[in-house]
N, C-alpha and C positions, 0 to 999 in steps of 0.2 A: 504494500500500500504506500509506504513512504517513498519507494523508488518511483512509483507512478506519479506521485505529486511532484517530484523533482523533474521528471520528464515533461510533465505538463507545464511547469514553470519555465523550463528551458525553451519549449516550443513557443510559449506565449512571448517570451522575451525576444525570440528571433522574428516573430511576426510584427514587432513594433519597429518603426524606423525613427529612432531618436534623432534629435537634431538641435541646433542652436540657431536662434534668430534674434536680431536686434534691429529695431525700427528707429529711424530718425524722422520725426515729423516737422515739416516746415509750415507754420501756420501764421499768416499775416495777422496783425492785431485787428480786433473788432470784427473778426469773421470775414474780412475782405477777401475777395478771390485772389488766387495766386496769379501774379502778372506773368506775361510772357518773358520778361527779362529775368525774373526769379527762376522760371523753368529753364531758361537758357544757361544761367550760371550754374544751377544744380546739375544740369545735364553735362556741362563741361567738367565739373568737379568729379562726377561719377565716372565719366569716360576716362579722365586722366588717372584716377585711382585704379580703374579696371586695367588700363594699359600697364601701369607700374607693377601690378600683381599678375600680369599675363592672363587675364580673363578675356574671353572672346564673346562677341555678341551671340546670344542664344535665342533671343526673342525680341522683336521690335515691331511696334504698332504705333498708331498716332497718339496713344495715351500711355503706353507702357514700354519699358526697355529693360532687358535683363542681360547680364554678362555672366559667364560661368567658366569653371575650370575644375578638373579633377585634382584633388589633393589627397594623395594616398588612396584610401578606399572611400573617401568622402567627396561630395560635390559642393564646391563653394560657389555661391551666387551673390551678385550685387544687382539689385533691381531698383527701379524708380517708377512711380506712377501716382495717380490721384489717391489721396487718403480718403477714407470713409467720412472723415470729419470736415472735408472740404479743402484741406490743405494739400501738401505734396508729401508723399511717403517715399523715403529712401530706405531700403533694408538690405542687410547682409545676412545670409543664412548659410549654414553648413550642415548638410544632411548626413545621416548615418554616423553620428558621433554624439557623445554626451559632453565633450569638452571642445573648446575652440582649438584648432591647430595653430601653430605659430603664424602661418600665412593668413588664416581667417581672423585671428586676433589683431594682427597688424592692419589688415584691411578695414576692419570695423572701427578701430581707433582712428585711423587716418580719415575715413569718411566722416565720422562724427566730429572730430576736432576741426576739420576743414569747414564743414557746414556750420558748425557753431561759431567759428571765427568770422565767417562771411555773413551769417544771418542773425547772430546774437540771440536776443530774447525770443525770436520767432521759432527757435529750435527746441524741441522736447525729444526725449529719448525714452524708449520702452522696449522691453524684451517680449 
């Protein structure tokens, strides 16, 4: 019986894809819409960070863009698109891991710090 429980727990843990995600939200004061210039600056920041960390365009549409790269057995992504709150959402995610890799950790800090430096109080961060 005990062995069956261990096998079930192992199978359940294999069925889950743990990952890490960090969102950086850019929200203009007073609920104002995000301007085209803010979108352009944010797009330039994310593209530059993606290039420095060797991520390639994975998905691109009129409202969303994602860059990705395999890091070890995990997939590292940097995406930007509209936030559900009306602002702009930039997020870094690393799938199939419970901890950030050194590359993922460096990317998320670079993106967060650069956006915070550029947009100041408009930036909030959440996991």
